[in-house]
C-alpha positions in Angstrom: 41.5 39.3 2.5 41.6 40.0 6.0 38.3 38.5 6.8 39.1 35.2 5.4 42.7 35.0 6.7 40.8 35.4 10.0 38.2 32.8 9.2 41.5 30.2 8.4 43.9 31.1 10.9 41.9 32.3 13.7 43.8 35.0 14.2 43.0 38.8 13.2 43.6 39.6 9.5 44.8 43.1 9.2 43.8 45.7 6.6 44.3 49.4 6.4 43.1 52.2 4.2 43.6 55.8 3.7 41.0 58.4 5.4 37.9 59.4 3.6 36.9 57.1 0.2 39.3 54.7 1.3 38.0 54.1 4.5 34.4 53.7 3.3 35.6 51.5 0.8 36.6 49.0 3.7 32.8 49.0 5.0 31.3 46.0 3.3 34.5 43.8 4.2 34.6 44.9 8.1 30.7 44.3 8.3 31.2 40.9 6.9 34.2 39.8 9.3 32.3 41.2 11.8 29.0 39.0 10.9 30.9 36.1 9.8 32.6 35.8 13.2 35.9 36.5 11.7 38.7 38.3 13.8 39.7 41.3 11.7 41.4 44.9 12.8 40.9 47.5 10.3 43.1 50.7 10.6 42.0 53.9 8.7 43.6 57.1 8.0 42.0 60.5 9.3 42.6 63.9 9.0 44.5 65.7 11.8 42.6 66.3 15.3 43.4 70.1 14.4 40.4 70.3 11.9 38.1 67.9 12.9 35.9 70.9 14.2 35.3 72.5 10.7 34.3 71.2 7.3 37.3 69.6 6.1 38.7 68.0 2.6 37.8 64.1 3.1 36.9 64.5 6.8 34.0 61.9 7.9 33.4 60.6 11.7 34.9 57.4 11.0 34.7 56.1 14.6 30.6 56.6 14.4 30.7 55.3 11.1 32.3 52.1 11.8 30.3 51.7 15.1 27.5 49.6 14.0 29.7 47.2 11.9 32.3 46.4 14.5 32.7 45.2 18.1 34.5 48.0 19.3 36.5 50.7 17.8 38.6 53.9 19.1 40.6 56.6 17.6 44.1 57.3 18.9 44.5 60.8 20.1 47.8 60.2 22.3 50.6 58.3 20.9 51.3 57.1 24.5 47.8 55.3 24.2 49.0 53.3 21.2 50.2 50.1 22.9 46.8 49.6 24.8 44.6 50.5 22.0 46.2 47.9 19.7 46.2 45.2 22.1 42.8 45.8 23.0 41.8 45.9 19.3 43.1 42.4 18.9 41.9 40.8 22.3 38.4 41.7 21.4 38.7 40.7 17.8 39.9 37.2 18.6 37.6 36.6 22.0 34.4 34.7 21.3 32.1 35.8 19.1 35.0 36.9 17.1 34.8 40.0 14.9 36.0 43.0 13.7 37.4 46.3 15.3 38.6 49.4 14.0 41.5 52.2 14.9 41.4 55.5 13.6 44.5 57.4 13.4 44.8 61.1 12.7 47.5 62.0 10.6 49.1 64.6 13.1 49.2 61.7 15.6 50.5 59.6 13.4 53.4 62.1 12.7 54.3 62.1 16.4 56.9 60.0 17.6 56.0 56.7 19.1 56.0 56.1 22.5 55.8 52.8 24.8 56.2 49.1 23.3 53.6 46.7 22.5 51.9 44.7 25.2 52.4 41.2 25.9 49.4 39.0 25.3 47.4 37.9 28.4 47.2 34.0 28.7 43.1 33.4 28.8 42.3 30.3 30.1 39.3 28.1 28.5 36.0 27.9 30.6 34.0 25.1 31.2 30.6 24.6 31.6 28.8 23.7 34.8 28.3 20.4 35.6 24.7 20.8 36.4 23.8 21.8 32.7 25.8 19.0 31.6 23.9 16.5 34.0 20.4 18.3 32.7 21.6 17.9 29.1 22.9 14.2 29.3 19.7 13.5 30.8 17.5 15.0 27.8 19.6 13.3 25.3 19.2 9.9 26.8 15.4 10.5 27.0 15.0 11.3 23.5 14.0 9.4 20.5 14.5 11.4 17.8 17.6 13.9 18.6 19.4 15.5 15.7 22.6 17.7 15.9 22.6 21.0 14.4 26.3 22.4 14.2 27.8 25.8 13.2 31.0 27.6 12.5 31.6 27.8 16.4 32.6 24.5 16.6 34.9 24.9 13.8 36.6 28.2 15.5 36.7 26.0 18.7 38.5 22.9 17.0 35.6 20.4 18.2 35.4 18.4 14.8 36.9 15.6 16.3 35.0 15.3 19.4 31.8 16.2 17.9 32.3 13.0 15.3 33.0 10.8 18.6 29.9 12.6 20.2 27.4 11.8 17.1 28.9 8.2 16.5 28.8 6.9 20.0 25.3 8.3 21.0 24.3 7.2 17.3 22.6 11.1 16.5 22.6 12.4 13.0 24.3 15.7 12.3 23.3 18.5 10.3 25.5 21.6 9.3 25.2 25.1 8.5 26.6 26.3 5.4 29.5 27.7 7.6 29.9 24.5 9.7 30.8 22.2 6.4 33.4 19.8 7.3 33.2 19.5 10.9 31.7 16.2 10.5 33.3 14.5 7.2 30.4 14.2 4.5 31.2 10.6 4.1 30.3 10.0 7.6 26.9 7.8 7.9 25.3 10.1 10.0 26.1 13.3 8.2 23.1 14.8 6.5 24.9 17.5 5.1 23.8 21.4 5.0 21.0 23.2 6.2 20.4 26.6 5.6 18.1 27.3 2.3 15.7 29.6 2.8 12.9 26.9 1.7 12.2 23.4 2.5 14.6 20.5 1.4 15.1 17.2 2.6 16.3 18.0 5.7 13.4 19.8 6.6 11.9 16.4 6.8 14.3 15.7 9.9 13.4 18.8 11.8 9.7 18.1 11.7 10.2 14.8 13.2 13.2 15.6 15.7 12.0 15.5 19.4 15.3 17.2 20.5 18.0 19.4 18.5 21.2 19.8 19.9 22.8 22.7 18.9 26.6 22.8 19.0 28.2 26.2 18.1 25.5 27.3 16.3 25.0 30.9 15.5 21.5 32.2 14.6 23.0 34.8 12.3 23.5 32.0 9.4 19.9 30.6 9.7 17.2 31.7 11.8 15.8 29.0 13.9 12.3 30.5 12.9 13.2 28.5 9.5 13.4 25.0 11.5 11.3 25.8 14.6 8.8 28.3 13.8 6.5 27.5 16.5 9.2 27.3 19.1 8.1 24.0 20.1 11.3 21.6 19.5 13.1 21.2 22.5 16.9 22.6 22.3 19.7 22.2 23.8 22.6 24.9 23.3 26.0 24.0 23.4 28.5 26.7 22.6 31.4 29.0 23.8 29.0 31.8 24.5 25.3 31.7 25.9 22.5 31.7 23.5 20.8 34.5 21.6 17.1 35.5 22.9 15.0 34.1 20.1 11.2 33.6 20.5 12.0 30.0 18.3 15.3 29.4 20.2 14.4 28.7 23.9 17.1 26.1 25.2 16.3 23.7 28.0 19.6 24.0 28.9 22.4 26.0 28.2 25.7 24.5 28.2 28.6 27.5 27.9 32.3 26.9 27.6 35.0 25.0 25.8 32.7 22.6 23.1 35.0 19.8 23.3 34.8 19.3 26.9 31.1 20.2 27.4 30.4 17.3 24.3 33.1 14.8 26.2 31.3 15.2 29.6 28.0 14.7 28.2 29.2 11.8 26.5 30.4 10.2 29.7 26.9 10.5 31.3 24.2 10.1 28.1 22.7 6.6 27.8 21.3 5.8 24.6 21.4 1.9 24.8 18.5 0.3 23.3 17.2 3.4 21.1 16.2 2.4 18.1 18.0 3.6 14.8 17.7 7.1 13.8 14.6 7.6 11.7 16.8 10.4 9.9 19.1 8.1 8.4 16.2 7.3 5.5 16.7 10.8 4.7 20.7 10.2 3.9 19.6 8.0 0.9 17.2 10.5 -0.5 19.9 13.0 -0.2 22.7 10.9 -1.2 20.4 10.2 -4.4 19.7 13.7 -5.0 23.4 14.6 -5.1 24.4 11.9 -7.5 21.5 12.0 -10.1 23.5 14.8 -11.5 27.0 13.1 -12.1 26.1 11.7 -15.7 24.1 14.8 -17.0 25.7 16.1 -20.2 23.3 18.9 -21.0 24.9 22.3 -21.6 25.1 25.0 -20.4 25.8 22.9 -17.7 23.2 22.5 -14.8 24.7 23.7 -11.6 24.3 20.4 -9.6 26.5 18.8 -12.1 28.9 21.8 -11.7 29.6 21.9 -8.4 30.0 17.8 -8.3 32.6 18.1 -11.1 34.2 20.4 -9.3 34.0 18.2 -5.8 35.9 15.3 -8.1 38.6 17.5 -9.0 39.5 19.0 -5.4 41.4 17.0 -3.0 40.0 16.7 0.6 42.3 19.3 2.0 41.9 22.0 -1.4 40.0 25.0 -0.3 37.1 26.5 -2.5 35.9 30.0 -1.4 32.4 30.5 -2.5 30.9 34.0 -3.7 27.5 35.1 -2.9 24.8 34.7 -5.1 22.7 31.6 -6.8 26.0 29.7 -7.0 26.3 30.0 -3.4 23.2 28.0 -2.9 24.3 25.3 -4.9 27.8 25.3 -3.3 26.2 25.0 0.2 23.7 22.0 -0.9 26.2 20.0 -3.2 29.8 20.8 -2.1 30.5 18.5 0.6 33.8 18.6 2.8 36.1 16.1 4.8 37.6 18.7 6.4 36.6 21.8 8.3 37.6 25.6 6.6 37.9 23.7 3.1 34.7 25.5 1.9 34.5 28.9 3.1 31.1 30.2 2.8 30.1 34.0 4.0 26.3 33.4 5.6 26.5 36.1 8.3 26.4 39.2 6.1 26.7 37.4 2.7 28.7 39.8 0.6 29.1 39.6 -2.9 33.0 39.9 -4.1 34.5 37.8 -1.3 35.7 35.0 -3.6 38.5 36.4 -5.1 40.1 38.4 -2.3 39.3 35.5 -0.2 41.3 32.9 -2.5 44.3 35.4 -2.1 44.2 35.0 1.3 43.8 31.2 1.4 46.7 30.6 -1.2 48.9 32.9 1.1 47.9 31.2 4.2 48.1 27.2 2.8 50.4 27.6 -0.3 50.4 24.2 -0.5 46.8 23.4 -1.4 44.7 24.3 -4.5 42.4 26.9 -4.3 39.5 28.0 -6.2 37.0 30.9 -6.0 33.7 29.9 -6.9 31.7 33.1 -8.5 29.3 34.2 -10.6 29.7 36.9 -13.4 28.1 39.3 -11.3 30.4 38.8 -8.0 33.3 38.5 -10.3 32.9 42.0 -11.8 32.6 43.6 -8.5 36.7 42.9 -8.2 38.3 41.1 -10.7 40.7 43.8 -11.1 42.2 41.8 -7.6 43.7 39.1 -10.1 46.1 41.6 -10.8 46.9 41.4 -7.2 47.1 37.7 -7.0 49.4 37.5 -9.9 51.8 40.2 -8.5 52.0 38.4 -4.9 52.4 35.2 -6.4 48.7 33.5 -5.5 48.2 30.9 -8.3 44.5 29.8 -7.9 41.5 29.0 -9.9 38.6 31.5 -10.4 35.6 29.4 -11.5 32.6 31.6 -13.0 29.1 30.6 -13.0 28.0 32.7 -16.1 24.3 33.6 -16.5 24.5 37.1 -17.7 23.0 38.3 -14.7 22.3 38.7 -11.0 21.0 35.0 -10.3 19.9 34.7 -7.0 17.8 37.8 -7.3 16.3 36.7 -10.4 15.4 33.5 -8.6 14.0 35.4 -5.5 12.1 37.5 -8.0 10.2 34.7 -10.1 9.4 33.2 -6.5 7.6 36.0 -5.4 6.3 38.1 -8.5 6.3 35.4 -11.4 9.0 37.2 -13.4 12.1 39.4 -13.3 13.3 42.5 -13.9 16.7 44.6 -14.1 19.0 41.7 -13.3 20.3 40.9 -16.7 23.6 42.7 -17.8 26.3 42.2 -20.5 29.9 40.9 -19.7 33.6 41.2 -21.2 35.0 38.4 -23.0 36.2 36.9 -19.8 38.9 34.8 -21.6 40.4 37.9 -23.1 40.1 39.8 -19.8 42.5 37.1 -18.3 44.9 36.9 -20.9 45.2 40.8 -21.0 46.4 40.5 -17.1 48.8 37.8 -17.9 46.6 35.4 -16.6 45.4 32.0 -18.0 41.9 31.9 -19.5 39.7 29.0 -20.4 36.1 29.0 -21.5 33.9 25.8 -21.1 32.0 24.8 -24.5 30.7 21.4 -23.5 30.0 19.5 -20.5 32.9 17.1 -21.1 35.1 20.3 -20.8 34.8 21.3 -17.5 36.7 18.1 -15.5 40.1 18.3 -18.0 40.1 22.4 -17.8 39.9 22.6 -14.0 42.7 19.8 -13.9 44.7 21.7 -16.4 43.9 25.4 -14.8 45.0 24.1 -11.0 48.5 23.2 -12.4 49.0 26.5 -13.6 51.4 28.8 -12.0 49.5 31.8 -12.8 46.3 32.6 -11.5 43.5 31.2 -14.1 40.2 32.1 -15.3 37.2 29.9 -16.1 33.9 30.8 -17.9 31.3 28.3 -17.5 28.1 29.2 -19.1 25.4 27.7 -16.1 21.7 26.5 -16.7 19.9 28.4 -14.1 16.3 27.1 -14.8 17.4 24.7 -12.4 16.6 27.2 -9.5 12.8 27.4 -10.4 12.9 23.8 -10.9 14.1 23.2 -7.2 11.8 25.5 -5.7 9.1 23.7 -7.5 10.4 20.7 -5.9 10.7 22.0 -2.6 7.3 23.4 -2.4 5.9 19.7 -3.2 8.3 17.9 -0.8 6.3 15.2 1.0 8.1 14.3 4.2 7.2 10.4 4.0 9.9 9.1 6.6 
């Protein structure tokens, strides 16, 4: 919940736990926030400082434990230090690249009188890129015949969607976005090439094959390694972001433009000249990508193909509604086929990629945006990891829909096993009756029994005043069919 709150608001979400096992249960969520660049402050209880030097019930060195999954952490050992530690925690959590921090509070320190008062925030000003870098980037963009923009979540965090769209439109440069960059340019824009990030070739791979310049805007290597789209390190790159580029043998920029992203794009736009350049070759790809997306719109097979499932979900959701995708095979299809008009309307974890994010994330999304419909899209594996949090959703009054892609197993692991070994093992399991489970909690439960059921069920579920659960059988044979098509993909442009 704190992770997704941070993603949606830009303000640090706060979570707290008891000592010992309570603290260890925070680890996955904290690590997810840290690698997804979501600002988060985690506060853990701890045994008293008077018994840390001996074997003690539920004692773990939590500062050491959280160190690898946070930007910074500290233990409060003097009440007078609390204002500084808290202020530093929030500042570090929210500073680019944002992430998780941890504060450990021993019980004897917590019992002492509070000393001091909260510190006021400091007015951090924006930083702006050097003019020399701006000039060099504008020159490279002006000369390029086949440039391509790759935009990531950093552009969303920096509120650069409008300027990025204007930049691409006026320079006539196609845009691909990472999974976490969805909506930074509306998917209906004629230059939008939709999402990149699958671990195998797709149509957009052909665009990178032909690109003579890739302009990376708010791109984070942790989402999608440049070794996937620039394996030989031969494509020239321009890095535009709020922080310097990470070091990678496949990501060596011609120039790094570090500063406010909107300002950087605006200054480059003033100086770049692409008059007389041919129409982008990648626009031919857009027709192929759109055709692949729409070909499943009339599919009536049951169990439902994942492409059709995602297509129908998109038809029901409005541009401002929010989906939270869990992690699994369905995430691949959501990333590839659920397209956005606005930033932060499809939340995908692709830094740490932790299963179990969808349901608690949907609670947070509904708390932040109670006026919008929210859907948690999950597999049956992810659902069973924390379905009990639907009771939390009911109790705190956050009605949203949980849409379960039900295949009776860990579909993504099975997909990978078949691709690598030609067979699968130890990935199938049994499930409870999800409709009865929902009803036992006082929720609304639905089961999809034909392809024609999904849209009317979704519409009805979204109008409920309690959380709703939809059990939808999915045909994951499409996973292997996609892998076969991707392996045979021949770029004709």
